[in-house]
C-alpha positions as CSV (number, residue, x, y, z in Angstrom):
1,X,-7.1,-125.0,5.7
2,X,-8.3,-124.2,9.2
3,X,-11.5,-122.2,9.9
4,X,-9.5,-119.2,11.1
5,X,-7.6,-119.1,7.8
6,X,-10.7,-119.5,5.7
7,X,-12.3,-116.6,7.6
8,X,-9.2,-114.5,7.2
9,X,-9.0,-115.2,3.5
10,X,-12.6,-114.2,2.8
11,X,-12.3,-111.1,5.0
12,X,-9.1,-110.1,3.1
13,X,-11.1,-110.5,-0.2
14,X,-13.9,-108.4,1.2
15,X,-11.4,-105.7,2.2
16,X,-9.8,-105.7,-1.2
17,X,-13.2,-105.4,-2.9
18,X,-14.1,-102.4,-0.7
19,X,-10.8,-100.7,-1.3
20,X,-11.1,-101.3,-5.1
21,X,-14.6,-99.6,-5.1
22,X,-13.3,-96.7,-3.0
23,X,-10.3,-96.0,-5.2
24,X,-11.9,-96.4,-8.6
25,X,-15.6,-95.4,-7.9
26,X,-15.1,-92.4,-10.1
27,X,-14.6,-94.4,-13.3
28,X,-16.6,-97.6,-12.5
29,X,-20.1,-96.4,-13.4
30,X,-20.2,-97.5,-17.1
31,X,-18.5,-100.8,-16.1
32,X,-21.0,-101.5,-13.4
33,X,-23.9,-100.5,-15.6
34,X,-22.7,-102.7,-18.3
35,X,-22.2,-105.6,-15.9
36,X,-25.8,-105.3,-14.7
37,X,-27.1,-105.0,-18.3
38,X,-25.2,-108.1,-19.4
39,X,-26.4,-110.0,-16.4
40,X,-30.0,-109.2,-17.2
41,X,-29.7,-109.9,-20.9
42,X,-27.7,-113.2,-20.7
43,X,-30.9,-115.4,-20.4
44,X,-32.2,-113.8,-23.6
45,X,-29.0,-114.6,-25.5
46,X,-29.1,-118.2,-24.1
47,X,-32.6,-118.7,-25.5
48,X,-31.4,-117.5,-28.9
49,X,-28.5,-119.9,-28.7
50,X,-31.0,-122.8,-28.0
51,X,-33.0,-121.6,-31.0
52,X,-29.9,-122.2,-33.2
53,X,-28.1,-118.9,-33.3
54,X,-24.4,-118.6,-32.4
55,X,-23.4,-116.7,-29.3
56,X,-22.0,-113.9,-31.4
57,X,-25.1,-113.3,-33.5
58,X,-27.4,-113.6,-30.5
59,X,-25.4,-111.0,-28.7
60,X,-25.4,-108.7,-31.7
61,X,-29.2,-109.0,-32.2
62,X,-30.0,-108.4,-28.5
63,X,-27.7,-105.4,-28.1
64,X,-29.0,-103.8,-31.3
65,X,-32.6,-104.2,-30.1
66,X,-31.8,-102.8,-26.7
67,X,-29.9,-99.9,-28.1
68,X,-32.7,-99.1,-30.5
69,X,-35.3,-99.2,-27.8
70,X,-33.2,-97.0,-25.6
71,X,-32.7,-94.4,-28.3
72,X,-36.4,-94.3,-29.1
73,X,-37.2,-93.7,-25.4
74,X,-34.4,-91.2,-25.0
75,X,-35.4,-89.1,-28.0
76,X,-39.1,-89.2,-27.2
77,X,-39.2,-88.9,-23.4
78,X,-36.0,-87.2,-22.4
79,X,-36.8,-83.7,-24.0
80,X,-40.2,-83.7,-22.2
81,X,-38.6,-84.6,-18.9
82,X,-35.8,-82.1,-19.2
83,X,-38.2,-79.2,-20.1
84,X,-40.6,-80.1,-17.2
85,X,-37.7,-80.4,-14.8
86,X,-36.3,-77.0,-15.7
87,X,-39.8,-75.4,-15.4
88,X,-40.6,-77.2,-12.1
89,X,-37.3,-76.0,-10.5
90,X,-38.1,-72.5,-11.5
91,X,-41.6,-72.7,-10.1
92,X,-40.8,-74.4,-6.8
93,X,-40.4,-71.1,-4.9
94,X,-43.8,-69.9,-6.1
95,X,-45.4,-73.2,-5.1
96,X,-43.9,-72.9,-1.6
97,X,-45.1,-69.4,-1.2
98,X,-48.6,-70.4,-2.4
99,X,-48.8,-73.3,0.1
100,X,-47.6,-71.0,2.9
101,X,-50.2,-68.4,2.1
102,X,-53.0,-71.1,2.0
103,X,-51.9,-72.6,5.3
104,X,-51.8,-69.2,6.9
105,X,-55.2,-68.1,5.5
106,X,-57.0,-71.4,6.2
107,X,-55.5,-72.1,9.6
108,X,-55.1,-68.5,10.8
109,X,-58.5,-68.1,12.5
110,X,-58.0,-71.4,14.4
111,X,-54.5,-70.5,15.5
112,X,-55.6,-67.0,16.6
113,X,-58.3,-68.6,18.8
114,X,-55.9,-71.0,20.3
115,X,-52.8,-68.8,20.8
116,X,-53.4,-65.3,19.6
117,X,-51.7,-63.3,16.9
118,X,-48.2,-63.8,18.5
119,X,-48.6,-67.5,18.1
120,X,-49.7,-67.0,14.5
121,X,-46.7,-65.0,13.6
122,X,-44.4,-67.6,15.2
123,X,-46.0,-70.4,13.2
124,X,-45.7,-68.3,10.0
125,X,-42.0,-67.7,10.6
126,X,-41.4,-71.3,11.5
127,X,-43.4,-72.5,8.4
128,X,-41.5,-70.1,6.2
129,X,-38.1,-71.3,7.5
130,X,-39.1,-75.0,7.3
131,X,-40.3,-74.8,3.7
132,X,-37.2,-72.8,2.8
133,X,-35.0,-75.3,4.4
134,X,-36.8,-78.1,2.6
135,X,-36.4,-76.4,-0.7
136,X,-32.7,-75.8,-0.1
137,X,-32.3,-79.5,0.9
138,X,-34.1,-80.7,-2.2
139,X,-32.0,-78.3,-4.4
140,X,-28.8,-79.6,-2.7
141,X,-29.7,-83.2,-3.3
142,X,-30.5,-82.5,-7.0
143,X,-27.3,-80.5,-7.4
144,X,-25.2,-83.3,-5.8
145,X,-26.9,-85.9,-8.1
146,X,-26.2,-83.8,-11.1
147,X,-22.6,-83.0,-10.2
148,X,-21.8,-86.5,-8.9
149,X,-23.4,-88.8,-11.5
150,X,-24.6,-86.8,-14.4
151,X,-21.9,-84.5,-15.6
152,X,-21.4,-84.2,-19.3
153,X,-18.4,-86.5,-19.2
154,X,-20.1,-89.0,-17.0
155,X,-23.2,-89.1,-19.2
156,X,-21.2,-89.4,-22.4
157,X,-19.1,-92.2,-20.9
158,X,-22.2,-94.0,-19.7
159,X,-24.0,-93.7,-23.0
160,X,-21.0,-94.6,-25.2
161,X,-19.0,-97.1,-23.1
162,X,-21.8,-99.0,-21.5
163,X,-23.2,-100.7,-24.7
164,X,-19.6,-101.5,-25.8
165,X,-18.6,-103.0,-22.5
166,X,-21.9,-104.9,-22.2
167,X,-21.5,-106.4,-25.6
168,X,-18.1,-107.9,-24.8
169,X,-19.3,-109.1,-21.3
170,X,-22.4,-110.7,-22.8
171,X,-20.4,-112.4,-25.6
172,X,-18.0,-114.0,-23.0
173,X,-20.5,-114.4,-20.2
174,X,-20.6,-118.2,-20.2
175,X,-16.9,-118.5,-20.6
176,X,-16.3,-116.2,-17.6
177,X,-18.7,-118.2,-15.4
178,X,-16.9,-121.4,-16.3
179,X,-13.5,-119.8,-15.6
180,X,-14.6,-118.6,-12.2
181,X,-16.1,-122.0,-11.4
182,X,-12.7,-123.5,-12.2
183,X,-11.1,-121.4,-9.5
184,X,-13.4,-122.7,-6.7
185,X,-11.8,-124.9,-4.1
186,X,-12.8,-128.4,-5.0
187,X,-13.8,-129.3,-1.4
188,X,-16.3,-126.4,-1.1
189,X,-17.3,-126.1,-4.7
190,X,-20.8,-127.7,-4.3
191,X,-21.7,-125.4,-1.4
192,X,-20.4,-122.3,-3.2
193,X,-22.3,-123.2,-6.4
194,X,-25.5,-123.6,-4.4
195,X,-25.0,-120.2,-2.7
196,X,-24.3,-118.7,-6.1
197,X,-27.5,-120.1,-7.5
198,X,-29.4,-118.7,-4.5
199,X,-27.8,-115.3,-5.1
200,X,-28.7,-115.5,-8.8
201,X,-32.3,-116.2,-8.1
202,X,-32.6,-113.4,-5.6
203,X,-30.8,-110.8,-7.6
204,X,-32.4,-111.7,-11.0
205,X,-35.8,-112.0,-9.5
206,X,-35.5,-108.6,-7.8
207,X,-33.9,-106.7,-10.7
208,X,-36.1,-108.0,-13.4
209,X,-39.3,-107.9,-11.4
210,X,-38.7,-104.5,-9.9
211,X,-37.6,-103.0,-13.2
212,X,-41.0,-104.0,-14.7
213,X,-42.8,-102.9,-11.6
214,X,-41.2,-99.4,-11.8
215,X,-42.0,-99.1,-15.5
216,X,-45.7,-100.0,-15.0
217,X,-46.1,-97.7,-12.0
218,X,-44.2,-94.8,-13.7
219,X,-46.4,-95.0,-16.8
220,X,-49.6,-95.3,-14.7
221,X,-48.7,-92.3,-12.5
222,X,-47.5,-90.2,-15.5
223,X,-50.6,-90.8,-17.6
224,X,-53.1,-90.5,-14.8
225,X,-51.6,-87.2,-13.4
226,X,-51.4,-85.8,-16.9
227,X,-55.1,-86.6,-17.6
228,X,-56.1,-84.9,-14.4
229,X,-54.3,-81.8,-15.6
230,X,-51.7,-81.6,-12.8
231,X,-48.8,-79.3,-13.7
232,X,-45.6,-81.4,-14.3
233,X,-47.7,-84.5,-13.8
234,X,-45.7,-86.5,-16.3
235,X,-42.4,-85.6,-14.5
236,X,-43.8,-86.3,-11.1
237,X,-45.2,-89.7,-12.2
238,X,-42.0,-90.8,-13.8
239,X,-40.0,-89.8,-10.7
240,X,-42.4,-91.7,-8.4
241,X,-42.2,-94.8,-10.7
242,X,-38.5,-94.8,-11.0
243,X,-37.8,-94.6,-7.2
244,X,-40.5,-97.2,-6.5
245,X,-37.7,-99.9,-6.3
246,X,-37.4,-98.6,-2.7
247,X,-40.6,-99.9,-1.0
248,X,-43.1,-97.2,-0.2
249,X,-40.6,-94.4,-1.0
250,X,-41.8,-93.9,-4.5
251,X,-45.5,-93.6,-3.7
252,X,-44.8,-91.4,-0.6
253,X,-42.5,-89.1,-2.6
254,X,-45.0,-88.8,-5.4
255,X,-47.8,-88.2,-3.0
256,X,-45.9,-85.3,-1.2
257,X,-44.7,-83.6,-4.4
258,X,-47.9,-84.2,-6.4
259,X,-50.1,-83.3,-3.4
260,X,-48.2,-80.1,-2.8
261,X,-48.4,-79.1,-6.5
262,X,-52.1,-80.0,-6.6
263,X,-52.9,-77.8,-3.6
264,X,-50.9,-74.8,-5.0
265,X,-52.5,-75.3,-8.4
266,X,-56.1,-76.4,-7.8
267,X,-57.1,-74.9,-4.4
268,X,-60.1,-74.6,-3.6
269,X,-61.0,-77.3,-6.2
270,X,-61.2,-80.2,-3.7
271,X,-62.2,-82.7,-6.4
272,X,-59.0,-82.3,-8.4
273,X,-56.8,-82.4,-5.2
274,X,-58.5,-85.6,-4.1
275,X,-58.2,-87.1,-7.6
276,X,-54.4,-86.5,-7.4
277,X,-54.2,-88.1,-4.0
278,X,-56.4,-91.0,-5.2
279,X,-54.0,-91.7,-8.1
280,X,-51.2,-92.5,-5.6
281,X,-53.5,-94.5,-3.4
282,X,-54.6,-96.6,-6.3
283,X,-51.0,-97.0,-7.4
284,X,-50.0,-98.2,-3.9
285,X,-52.9,-100.7,-3.9
286,X,-51.9,-102.0,-7.4
287,X,-48.2,-102.3,-6.3
288,X,-48.9,-104.1,-3.0
289,X,-51.7,-106.4,-4.1
290,X,-51.0,-107.1,-7.8
291,X,-47.6,-106.2,-9.1
292,X,-45.4,-107.3,-6.2
293,X,-47.0,-110.8,-5.7
294,X,-47.0,-111.4,-9.5
295,X,-43.6,-110.0,-10.4
296,X,-41.6,-110.5,-7.3
297,X,-43.3,-113.1,-5.2
298,X,-42.1,-114.1,-1.8
299,X,-38.8,-115.7,-2.7
300,X,-36.8,-112.5,-3.2
301,X,-35.7,-112.3,0.4
302,X,-34.8,-108.6,0.5
303,X,-36.4,-106.9,3.5
304,X,-37.4,-103.3,2.8
305,X,-35.4,-102.0,5.8
306,X,-32.3,-103.9,4.7
307,X,-32.7,-102.6,1.1
308,X,-33.1,-99.0,2.3
309,X,-30.0,-99.3,4.5
310,X,-27.9,-100.8,1.8
311,X,-28.9,-98.1,-0.7
312,X,-28.1,-95.3,1.8
313,X,-24.9,-96.9,3.0
314,X,-23.4,-97.8,-0.4
315,X,-24.6,-94.5,-1.9
316,X,-22.9,-92.6,0.9
317,X,-19.6,-94.6,0.6
318,X,-19.3,-95.0,-3.2
319,X,-21.7,-92.5,-4.8
320,X,-23.8,-93.5,-7.8
321,X,-21.7,-96.6,-8.3
322,X,-22.6,-97.7,-4.8
323,X,-26.3,-97.2,-5.6
324,X,-26.0,-99.5,-8.6
325,X,-24.2,-102.2,-6.6
326,X,-26.4,-101.9,-3.5
327,X,-29.1,-104.3,-4.5
328,X,-26.8,-107.1,-5.8
329,X,-24.5,-106.8,-2.8
330,X,-27.4,-106.7,-0.4
331,X,-28.9,-109.8,-1.9
332,X,-25.6,-111.6,-1.8
333,X,-25.1,-110.7,1.9
334,X,-28.6,-111.8,2.7
335,X,-28.0,-115.2,1.1
336,X,-24.7,-115.6,3.0
337,X,-26.3,-114.5,6.3
338,X,-29.1,-117.0,5.9
339,X,-26.6,-119.7,5.1
340,X,-24.5,-118.8,8.1
341,X,-27.6,-118.8,10.4
342,X,-28.6,-122.2,9.1
343,X,-25.2,-123.6,9.8
344,X,-25.3,-122.1,13.3
345,X,-28.8,-123.5,14.1
346,X,-27.6,-126.9,12.9
347,X,-24.4,-126.8,15.0
348,X,-23.7,-128.4,18.3
349,X,-22.9,-125.0,19.7
350,X,-26.5,-123.9,19.3
351,X,-28.1,-127.2,20.3
352,X,-25.7,-127.7,23.2
353,X,-23.9,-130.9,24.0
354,X,-25.9,-133.6,25.8
355,X,-25.1,-133.6,29.5
356,X,-22.6,-136.3,30.4
357,X,-23.8,-139.0,32.8
358,X,-22.5,-138.6,36.3
359,X,-20.3,-141.5,37.5
360,X,-22.3,-143.8,39.7
361,X,-20.6,-144.9,43.0
362,X,-19.5,-148.5,43.1
363,X,-22.1,-150.6,45.0
364,X,-20.6,-152.5,48.0
365,X,-20.2,-156.2,47.5
366,X,-23.0,-158.3,49.2
């Protein structure tokens, strides 16, 4: 097969994959979630097999433990989060009004000295409009998330179908891998297997490490903010921890929301406000200097900018299913790009052909 045909074949496969996601994105969420869950749990089942259990019993034990742990967390944490979320949404307008009043009162004398009362009224109206627009935007984002990925039918299908699908995927995981390996073109099978191993290391390292990182940060933020006495501290901490899989976004989001609530709640108690800000500063230090080096290391290969772009792009194209697929697909594309770049740097096209020697004129006979 010529190079042009190989490129055409893989481009056709990519187009078919994108078309499939676009057409069936509305029903793929439990399947994608189950695929990710089975992928993460397969090493655990493999270890149970090495310990002497059959694949069936290993899968049953693992899925029962995971389902039990999920139910415990759901029944203990979900009611608190739902109640705090409903109360927080109801109090957002009051917090915005409180912050607006504080900014006007504290900054009013300085603004009057610089630009007079007209300038102060302009800043007040601009501030009111900006905060109102921000509240509307946040409400629109929340509404779109709820309507797009968390409707009653969607949640029920996710909770009921995901464990069942994950069970069957986990039970047949090794068989499926062997089947796909048998479809590889024999000439390129070693290269494809090496690329697949690189993708597996990247995806597994990121998903498992980042999941543990988000869990630790979420618990730290939630407990610390609750001990300080911040209203909705548990909710804000969990949100900041969950979205910490996007570098810096979790801590910045938590800092903005927590700082705003702290100012509206504690002002003029500077100690409590600084304590809330200090929680996120400590969390960012722990994340950057302890958790990321220990849990992720330097071999993940996912640049923060590339990760953010993939999450936004896939989320915009395919909704919540795209968000679930963004990290594995981004990792796979990163491995392929690095491989292609290595091939290019090793090619004669990059190095250039050595200049051909110019023909020397014949010397005249003596």
